[in-house]
C-alpha positions in Angstrom: -2.9 8.1 3.5 -5.3 9.6 0.9 -6.6 12.8 2.6 -4.5 12.3 5.7 -1.5 14.4 6.5 0.9 15.1 9.5 2.5 18.3 10.5 4.6 20.1 13.2 5.7 23.6 13.8 9.5 24.1 14.4 10.2 26.2 17.5 14.0 26.4 17.4 16.5 26.8 14.6 19.0 24.3 13.3 20.5 24.1 9.8 18.0 25.0 7.1 20.3 24.3 4.2 21.8 20.9 5.1 20.1 17.7 6.0 18.9 14.2 5.0 15.5 12.7 4.5 14.9 9.0 4.4 11.6 7.1 4.2 10.0 3.9 2.9 6.9 4.2 0.7 4.3 1.9 -0.8 2.2 3.5 -3.6 -1.6 3.4 -3.8 -3.4 5.1 -6.6 -1.2 6.2 -9.5 -1.3 9.0 -12.1 -1.6 12.1 -10.0 0.8 14.6 -8.5 1.4 13.5 -4.9 3.7 14.8 -2.2 5.1 12.4 0.4 7.0 14.8 2.6 8.0 18.5 2.4 9.4 21.4 4.3 7.9 24.9 4.3 9.4 28.3 5.1 6.6 30.8 4.4 4.5 29.9 1.4 7.1 30.3 -1.2 10.3 28.5 0.1 10.4 24.8 0.4 11.5 21.4 -0.7 8.8 18.8 -1.5 9.3 15.1 -2.5 6.9 12.8 -4.1 5.6 11.4 -7.4 4.5 13.3 -10.5 1.4 12.7 -12.6 3.5 10.6 -15.0 4.7 8.5 -12.0 8.3 9.9 -12.0 10.0 10.3 -8.7 10.0 14.1 -8.2 11.8 16.7 -6.1 10.7 20.3 -6.2 12.9 23.1 -4.9 11.2 26.5 -4.5 12.5 29.9 -3.5 10.7 33.2 -3.4 10.8 33.6 -7.2 10.9 30.2 -8.9 10.5 26.5 -8.7 13.2 24.1 -9.8 12.3 20.5 -10.6 14.0 17.2 -10.6 12.1 14.3 -12.3 13.6 10.8 -12.6 13.8 9.1 -16.0 12.4 5.9 -14.5 8.8 5.6 -13.5 7.6 4.0 -10.3 4.3 2.2 -10.7 4.8 -1.0 -8.6 1.9 -0.9 -6.1 3.2 -4.0 -4.3 6.7 -2.9 -3.6 8.1 -0.8 -0.8 10.6 1.9 -2.0 13.3 3.4 0.2 13.9 7.0 -0.8 16.9 8.9 0.6 17.4 12.6 -0.3 20.7 14.3 0.7 20.6 18.1 0.8 23.4 20.6 1.1 22.1 23.8 -0.6 24.9 25.9 0.9 27.5 24.0 -1.1 29.4 26.2 -3.6 29.4 23.3 -6.1 25.9 23.3 -7.7 26.1 19.5 -8.5 26.7 18.7 -4.8 23.6 20.5 -3.4 21.3 17.5 -3.7 21.5 13.7 -4.3 18.8 11.0 -4.2 18.7 7.2 -3.9 15.9 4.6 -4.4 16.5 1.2 -2.7 20.2 2.0 -2.3 20.8 2.9 -5.9 21.7 6.6 -6.6 19.4 8.2 -9.2 21.8 9.4 -11.9 19.4 9.5 -14.8 16.9 12.4 -14.7 14.4 13.5 -17.3 14.5 17.0 -15.8 17.2 18.3 -13.5 17.3 22.0 -12.9 20.1 23.8 -10.9 19.3 24.2 -7.2 20.0 27.8 -6.1 22.7 28.2 -3.4 21.4 28.6 0.2 17.8 27.7 -0.7 15.9 26.9 2.4 14.9 23.3 2.8 12.0 24.3 5.1 12.5 21.7 7.8 14.7 23.3 10.5 14.4 27.0 11.0 12.1 28.6 13.6 8.5 28.7 12.4 9.1 26.2 9.5 6.1 23.8 9.1 7.1 20.4 7.7 4.3 18.2 6.3 4.0 14.5 5.7 1.4 13.1 3.3 0.6 16.3 1.5 2.1 19.7 0.4 1.9 22.5 2.9 1.4 26.1 2.1 -1.5 28.6 2.1 -3.7 25.4 1.6 -2.9 21.7 2.0 -3.1 19.8 -1.2 -1.4 17.1 -3.4 -2.2 14.4 -0.9 -0.2 11.2 -1.0 -2.1 8.0 -1.7 -0.3 5.0 -0.1 1.8 4.0 2.9 4.8 5.7 4.6 7.1 4.0 7.1 10.5 4.7 8.8 10.5 8.4 8.1 13.7 10.1 9.2 14.8 13.7 9.0 18.5 14.6 9.8 19.1 18.2 10.7 22.6 19.4 9.7 24.3 16.2 8.4 24.2 14.9 4.8 24.1 11.1 4.9 23.9 8.7 1.9 21.5 5.7 1.6 23.8 3.3 3.4 23.0 5.1 6.7 19.4 3.9 6.5 19.5 0.6 4.6 21.6 -2.3 3.6 21.5 -5.3 1.2 20.2 -8.5 2.8 23.0 -11.1 2.6 20.5 -13.9 1.8 17.9 -12.3 -0.5 20.0 -9.6 -2.1 17.2 -7.1 -1.4 17.5 -3.7 0.1 16.2 -3.6 3.7 15.8 -1.0 6.4 18.2 -0.4 9.2 15.6 -0.2 12.0 17.9 1.7 14.4 20.3 3.6 12.1 23.5 5.1 13.7 22.9 8.7 12.8 23.0 12.1 14.6 19.6 13.7 14.2 20.5 17.3 15.2 18.2 19.9 16.7 15.1 19.3 14.6 15.7 15.8 13.4 13.0 13.2 13.9 12.1 9.5 13.3 8.4 8.7 13.0 6.1 6.0 11.6 8.4 3.1 12.6 6.4 0.1 11.3 3.2 1.6 12.6 1.2 4.8 12.9 3.0 6.4 15.8 3.7 10.2 15.2 5.8 10.2 18.4 9.5 11.0 17.6 11.7 7.9 18.1 14.9 9.8 17.6 15.1 11.0 21.2 14.8 14.6 20.2 11.1 14.9 21.1 10.1 16.4 17.8 6.7 14.8 17.6 4.1 15.3 14.8 0.4 15.6 14.9 -2.4 14.5 12.6 -3.4 17.6 10.7 -6.3 16.0 8.9 -7.8 12.7 8.0 -7.3 9.4 9.8 -3.9 7.7 10.2 -4.4 4.0 10.1 -2.1 1.3 11.6 -1.7 -1.3 9.0 0.3 -4.5 9.3 1.9 -3.8 5.9 5.5 -2.5 6.3 8.9 -2.8 4.6 9.6 -6.0 6.6 6.4 -7.7 5.6 4.6 -6.7 2.4 0.9 -7.6 2.0 -1.1 -8.3 -1.1 -3.5 -5.6 -2.3 -5.7 -5.3 -5.3 -3.7 -4.4 -8.4 -4.8 -1.1 -10.2 -2.6 -2.0 -13.1 -4.7 -5.1 -13.9 -7.9 -3.2 -14.4 -9.5 -3.4 -17.8 -13.0 -2.5 -16.5 -12.1 1.0 -15.1 -12.9 0.1 -11.5 -11.8 2.6 -8.9 -9.5 1.9 -6.0 -9.0 3.4 -2.6 -7.6 2.7 0.9 -4.3 1.6 -0.3 -5.9 -0.4 -3.1 -7.7 -2.6 -0.6 -11.1 -1.2 -1.6 -12.5 -1.5 -5.1 -15.7 -0.1 -6.6 -16.9 -1.4 -10.0 -18.6 0.8 -12.5 -21.7 0.5 -14.5 -21.3 -0.7 -18.1 -18.3 -2.9 -17.5 -17.9 -6.4 -16.2 -15.0 -6.4 -13.8 -12.3 -8.8 -12.7 -10.0 -7.2 -10.2 -7.0 -9.2 -9.0 -4.4 -9.3 -6.2 -0.8 -8.2 -6.5 0.4 -11.5 -5.0 -0.3 -14.9 -6.5 0.4 -18.5 -5.3 0.5 -22.0 -6.7 1.2 -23.9 -3.5 0.4 -23.5 0.2 -2.7 -22.6 2.2 -4.1 -19.0 2.1 -6.8 -17.0 3.8 -8.4 -13.6 3.1 -11.6 -11.7 3.8 -13.9 -9.4 1.8 -16.6 -7.1 3.0 -19.3 -6.2 0.5 -20.4 -2.6 1.3 -22.5 -1.7 -1.7 -24.4 -3.7 -4.3 -27.3 -6.1 -4.6 -27.6 -8.7 -1.9 -27.6 -12.4 -2.8 -26.9 -11.7 -6.4 -25.2 -14.1 -8.8 -23.5 -11.0 -10.4 -20.8 -10.9 -7.8 -18.0 -13.5 -7.5 -15.4 -13.6 -4.8 -12.5 -16.1 -5.5 -9.4 -16.4 -7.6 -8.2 -16.5 -11.2 -5.2 -18.1 -12.9 -4.8 -15.7 -15.9 -4.5 -12.0 -16.3 -7.6 -10.1 -17.5 -5.2 -7.3 -18.7 -3.3 -9.8 -20.9 -6.1 -11.9 -22.1 -8.9 -9.3 -22.4 -11.0 -11.4 -20.1 -14.0 -9.3 -19.0 -15.1 -11.2 -15.9 -18.4 -12.2 -17.4 -17.9 -16.0 -17.1 -14.8 -16.4 -14.9 -13.7 -19.0 -17.4 -10.2 -19.1 -15.9 -11.3 -18.8 -12.3 -13.2 -20.1 -9.3 -15.4 -18.3 -6.9 -18.4 -17.9 -4.7 -21.4 -16.1 -6.2 -23.6 -13.9 -4.1 -26.5 -16.4 -4.6 -24.6 -19.2 -2.9 -23.3 -21.2 -5.9 -19.8 -22.0 -6.9 -18.7 -20.6 -10.3 -16.0 -22.6 -12.1 -15.6 -22.0 -15.8 -18.1 -23.8 -18.0 -19.9 -25.2 -14.9 -20.8 -21.8 -13.7 -23.5 -21.8 -11.1 -24.0 -25.5 -11.1 -22.6 -26.2 -7.6 -25.1 -25.2 -4.9 -25.2 -25.6 -1.2 -22.8 -22.8 -0.3 -23.7 -19.6 1.6 -25.1 -16.5 0.0 -23.7 -13.1 0.8 -25.3 -9.7 1.2 -24.3 -6.0 1.7 -22.2 -5.7 4.9 -21.5 -9.4 5.0 -17.9 -10.6 5.3 -16.9 -13.3 2.9 -14.2 -15.8 4.1 -12.0 -17.4 1.5 -9.6 -20.2 2.3 -7.7 -21.8 -0.5 -5.6 -25.0 -0.2 -3.4 -25.3 -3.3 -1.6 -28.3 -1.9 -4.7 -30.4 -2.0 -6.8 -28.6 -4.6 -9.5 -27.5 -2.2 -11.4 -24.2 -1.9 -13.6 -23.1 1.1 -16.0 -20.2 1.2 -17.8 -18.8 4.2 -20.0 -15.9 5.2 -19.5 -14.1 8.5 -17.3 -16.9 9.8 -19.6 -19.9 8.8 -18.4 -22.0 5.9 -20.9 -23.3 3.4 -21.6 -26.9 2.3 -20.8 -28.0 5.9 -17.1 -27.6 5.0 -14.3 -26.9 7.4 -10.8 -25.9 6.1 -9.2 -26.6 9.4 -10.1 -30.3 9.1 -10.0 -30.4 5.3 -13.6 -31.6 5.1 -16.1 -30.9 2.2 -14.1 -28.4 0.3 -14.7 -27.7 -3.3 -12.2 -29.6 -5.4 -10.4 -28.0 -8.3 -7.4 -28.7 -10.5 -4.5 -26.3 -9.5 -2.5 -26.7 -12.7 0.8 -25.0 -13.3 -0.2 -21.3 -13.5 -0.2 -18.9 -10.6 -3.5 -18.0 -9.1 -4.4 -14.6 -7.8 -7.3 -13.6 -5.5 -10.1 -11.7 -7.3 -13.2 -9.7 -6.9 -15.6 -9.8 -9.8 -18.8 -8.3 -11.0 -20.0 -10.2 -14.1 -23.1 -8.2 -15.1 -22.5 -4.8 -16.8 -25.8 -3.4 -15.4 -24.7 -3.8 -11.8 -22.0 -2.3 -9.6 -20.5 -3.3 -6.2 -18.0 -2.0 -3.6 -15.8 -4.4 -1.8 -13.3 -3.9 1.0 -10.5 -6.5 1.1 -8.6 -7.6 4.1 -5.5 -9.6 3.0 -4.3 -9.5 6.6 -3.7 -5.8 7.2 -6.4 -5.6 9.8 -8.8 -3.1 8.2 -11.9 -3.0 6.1 -11.6 0.3 4.4 -10.6 2.7 7.2 -12.2 0.6 10.0 -9.9 -1.5 12.1 -10.8 -5.1 12.9 -12.3 -5.2 16.4 -15.6 -7.1 15.9 -14.8 -10.5 17.3 -11.7 -10.5 19.5 -10.6 -6.9 19.9 -7.2 -7.7 18.5 -8.2 -9.9 15.6 -6.9 -13.2 14.6 -3.5 -13.9 13.0 -2.7 -16.4 10.2 -0.1 -19.1 10.5 2.7 -16.6 9.7 1.8 -14.7 12.9 1.9 -11.2 11.5 -1.6 -10.7 10.1 -4.9 -9.5 11.5 -8.3 -10.9 10.4 -11.9 -10.5 11.6 -12.6 -14.2 11.9 -10.5 -17.1 13.2 -8.1 -18.2 10.5 -8.3 -21.9 9.6 -5.4 -24.0 11.0 -2.3 -23.8 8.8 -3.5 -21.0 6.6 -1.5 -17.8 6.1 -2.0 -14.3 4.9 -0.9 -13.4 1.4 2.2 -11.5 2.5 6.0 -11.9 2.1 6.2 -13.4 5.6 3.4 -15.8 4.7 5.1 -16.8 1.4 8.4 -17.5 3.3 6.8 -19.5 6.2 
């Protein structure tokens, strides 16, 4: 969401001391104070929920005089996972320890590095007349502390304190916590259900408590709690590259050779993804789009030779370890080109194209003229590399979410093209039998 936030003004009063908030969240950039959702009664009374600069899960309760903080002992830095957060509030309770509870993925948080007593009858800021709840940022005299990431299945329950089992359950097959897409709850006067696996701000609870976009652009990504897509991994970043747009855009920095990798890897199967180069030097051998089978963070690999990887250089040659640049006949790529990457691990073949045309007269759909490589027994992850310290580049990755940066895929077919898993969205036709790097793709 970055600089995007949602808001609504409450026009009738419900219970402003008792309720439940539940949402699913996937983190983007880390290391800053970010608010996911918060209520506001005047500028000094509210409850806000998000992550701290240290990546703790954080709840702030504020009255007219003071702020009272809860910070988890655990840190939450996984930028691939979706987290279900449930916060139960009953500030009117005479028992101080019963005024708030919180769960992550069905497990109640019982270990807090900081847990201050919540004052009795503190306003939660969601349900009294003229309250202004915010999603994606902190409200107040000015909007700030924007959340960087994705939010889905956001519920507010007015007047009833539910626990996590009202909104999620353990999958009998995988053992993982999953969303109840139509929970059996009573929403109350000001309750709402928005962002149901998409970007709709229309209330799905039946109460008609719709939100509006207060600022920024609300994108409709394919990524949701039922199908998690790969992104680039900001934790595997020895070159100080900067990430944005939910970690699907990376900008390398001068003075560092960069190797930025995906959050999902594979060893078998057929996979497709796209990269749009939006800044840099056209047709340059400095840039390599491909895959690596070792961690730069663990090995100290600086991206200068791609010794443990494989990729297409901007000058149209294939880079593979010690034979870097020796395989020609492939397509060059320039600024604003889209690079197509199709990897067949089952047969040890790689295919690279530019703007939908594959180089070396290759065709991944018919398995013809691909670049042969030894798969080995280590997982490979997709990568974007800048091997020359004097150059920089910006790359927008589409692992199937249907966006390059904040621009939706519309160029070729209007609705885009899906991979074999049927739940992705790409700019160009996906080769036959190739899937997006997502949990549905991995389970096909």
